[in-house]
C-alpha positions in Angstrom: 15.2 -17.8 9.3 12.1 -20.0 10.5 12.7 -18.1 13.7 13.0 -15.0 11.8 9.7 -15.7 9.9 7.9 -17.5 12.9 9.3 -13.8 15.1 7.5 -11.9 11.9 4.0 -13.6 12.1 3.5 -13.7 15.7 4.4 -10.2 15.4 2.1 -9.5 12.3 -0.9 -11.3 13.3 -1.6 -9.0 16.5 -1.9 -5.9 13.8 -4.3 -7.6 11.3 -7.5 -5.2 10.6 -9.3 -8.1 8.4 -11.8 -6.2 7.0 -12.4 -4.2 9.5 -12.2 -1.0 7.0 -13.6 -2.5 3.7 -16.7 -0.4 4.8 -15.8 2.7 3.9 -17.6 4.4 0.6 -14.0 4.9 -1.7 -12.4 3.0 -4.7 -10.2 0.3 -2.9 -7.2 -0.8 -4.5 -4.4 -3.4 -2.5 -0.4 -3.9 -2.7 1.0 -7.0 -1.7 3.6 -6.2 0.7 6.6 -9.5 -0.1 8.5 -10.6 2.7 11.4 -13.2 2.5 14.7 -14.2 4.0 18.2 -13.4 2.7 21.4 -13.9 4.9 18.9 -14.4 8.2 17.3 -11.0 7.7 13.5 -10.0 6.6 13.6 -8.4 3.0 11.0 -6.6 1.4 10.6 -7.1 -2.6 9.7 -3.6 -4.9 8.4 -3.0 -7.9 9.5 0.1 -10.1 6.2 0.9 -12.5 7.0 1.0 -16.5 8.1 4.2 -17.7 5.1 4.2 -20.7 2.2 3.9 -17.8 -0.2 6.7 -17.5 0.5 7.4 -13.1 3.5 7.9 -11.7 5.0 6.2 -14.0 9.2 5.3 -12.8 8.0 5.8 -9.2 9.0 2.2 -6.5 5.7 0.6 -5.4 4.1 -2.5 -4.2 3.4 -5.2 -6.2 -0.7 -4.4 -6.4 -3.4 -2.6 -8.3 -7.8 -1.2 -8.5 -10.1 -3.7 -7.1 -12.0 -6.2 -9.7 -15.6 -7.6 -9.3 -13.9 -10.8 -9.9 -12.2 -10.1 -6.5 -12.9 -11.9 -3.6 -11.7 -9.3 -1.0 -8.4 -6.9 -0.5 -6.4 -10.0 -0.2 -7.2 -11.8 -3.7 -6.7 -8.2 -5.3 -3.2 -8.2 -3.7 -1.9 -11.8 -5.4 -4.2 -11.6 -9.2 -2.0 -7.8 -9.6 1.6 -9.7 -8.0 1.0 -12.7 -10.0 0.4 -10.2 -13.3 3.1 -7.7 -12.4 6.0 -10.0 -11.6 5.1 -13.3 -12.1 4.6 -14.3 -8.9 2.1 -17.1 -8.1 -0.9 -16.8 -5.3 -0.7 -21.0 -3.9 3.5 -19.3 -3.8 2.4 -15.9 -1.2 1.7 -17.5 2.6 -0.5 -14.6 3.2 -0.2 -13.0 7.2 -2.3 -10.6 7.5 -4.3 -7.0 6.1 -2.5 -3.7 8.2 -4.4 -0.5 8.1 -5.0 0.4 4.9 -4.0 4.6 3.4 -5.3 6.7 1.0 -3.9 7.5 -2.3 -3.6 11.5 -4.0 -7.0 10.0 -6.1 -8.5 9.1 -2.7 -8.8 5.7 -2.9 -9.3 3.7 0.2 -5.2 1.2 -0.6 -5.1 -2.1 1.4 -1.8 -3.8 2.5 -1.8 -7.0 2.2 1.4 -8.5 3.9 2.8 -12.3 3.0 6.0 -14.6 3.1 7.0 -15.4 -0.5 9.8 -17.7 -1.3 13.5 -16.4 -0.8 14.1 -17.6 -4.1 12.1 -16.2 -5.8 12.8 -14.7 -9.2 10.4 -12.3 -10.7 9.2 -12.1 -13.9 8.0 -8.7 -14.7 5.8 -7.9 -16.8 7.5 -4.9 -19.3 3.9 -3.2 -19.6 4.0 -2.4 -16.2 6.9 -3.4 -14.2 10.6 -1.9 -15.3 12.6 -3.8 -12.3 12.3 -5.5 -9.0 14.6 -5.4 -6.4 14.6 -5.8 -2.8 15.5 -3.9 0.6 16.9 -5.4 4.0 13.6 -4.2 5.7 15.5 -2.8 8.8 16.5 0.2 5.9 12.3 1.6 6.9 13.6 1.7 10.7 17.1 2.4 10.0 17.9 4.2 6.9 21.3 5.5 5.8 18.9 7.9 3.2 16.5 9.8 4.5 14.8 12.9 4.4 10.9 13.9 5.1 8.9 16.2 2.6 5.9 17.9 3.6 2.6 17.8 1.9 -1.0 18.2 1.7 -3.6 16.6 0.6 -6.3 17.9 -1.7 -8.4 18.1 1.6 -6.0 20.3 3.5 -4.7 18.2 5.7 -0.7 18.5 6.5 1.5 15.7 7.5 5.4 14.5 6.6 6.1 12.5 4.0 8.9 9.9 3.8 11.1 9.9 1.8 14.0 7.2 1.6 17.1 6.4 -0.9 18.5 3.3 -1.1 21.6 2.7 -2.9 20.9 -1.1 -4.6 24.5 -3.1 -4.3 22.3 -5.9 -6.3 21.6 -3.3 -9.6 24.4 -1.4 -8.8 21.6 2.5 -9.0 19.4 4.0 -6.1 16.0 4.1 -5.4 13.8 6.2 -4.5 11.1 5.3 -2.0 8.3 7.9 -0.6 4.6 9.0 -0.5 2.3 5.7 0.6 4.7 3.3 -0.2 7.5 4.3 2.5 4.3 4.8 4.8 3.9 1.2 4.2 7.1 -0.1 4.3 7.8 2.1 7.6 4.7 0.7 9.4 5.5 -3.0 8.8 9.4 -2.3 10.0 7.7 -1.0 13.1 5.5 -3.5 13.8 7.9 -6.0 13.2 10.5 -4.8 14.6 8.8 -3.0 17.2 11.7 -0.5 17.8 12.1 3.2 17.5 12.8 4.4 14.2 16.6 7.7 13.8 13.2 9.9 12.4 10.0 10.7 13.2 7.4 9.4 12.8 3.4 10.5 12.8 2.6 7.6 15.2 2.2 7.1 18.9 4.6 4.2 19.2 3.2 3.0 22.5 -0.1 3.0 20.9 1.5 2.1 17.2 -2.6 0.2 16.4 -5.2 2.7 17.7 -2.7 5.9 16.6 -2.9 4.0 12.8 -6.3 4.1 13.0 -6.7 7.6 14.4 -4.8 8.6 11.5 -6.5 6.6 8.6 -10.0 7.7 9.9 -8.6 11.3 10.9 -8.0 11.6 7.0 -10.8 10.5 5.6 -12.8 12.8 7.7 -11.1 15.2 6.1 -11.5 14.0 2.9 -15.6 13.7 3.3 -15.9 16.9 4.7 -14.4 18.6 1.4 -16.7 16.4 -0.5 -19.5 17.7 1.7 -18.3 21.2 1.2 -18.2 21.0 -2.3 -22.0 19.7 -3.1 
């Protein structure tokens, strides 16, 4: 178990971007990618958004949300939100790194914060925000059973493919659809940790994962900036 975690730590630290992208002039949000070990394998904890929420009700996501003035940085935001949503105490998270951010459909810069949580963690979902909590083996995001790519175009006209996974959870006896930015972060995390080629196409140069992921972000940001400029 410790060997599995130590190997992951070493890989993740090599991909830590710190606050490199914090200065981009976009509204900020963070998500926590909580890793735990079960049966000698890495798993990722995910949540399902409550149905009464205005934005993305019923969708699978990571614990997280918008930055607040009292947050010191992206890590603070992710830990605060995880405590509010699933009862995860900040001191129970071993934060490893921040990975390359993504930009969501409303132009927020979303920073993924990766941390280990206790393997025995029992979530206490806040019913106002979260309807379900489940875990998925991390390998599922490079060797899925059910997967399909969805073409999409951002509001700034940037075309790409969106990952869409269906995971049949034996614990809940139900299927969960994992897609969008949540799937993108899960795939990138799995690529970083396992260093293996996935069974589907990805939007990265796998031999230059760090630079290609950063280039993807900056290309997306540039297309956003151009759209804003053309709207002036």
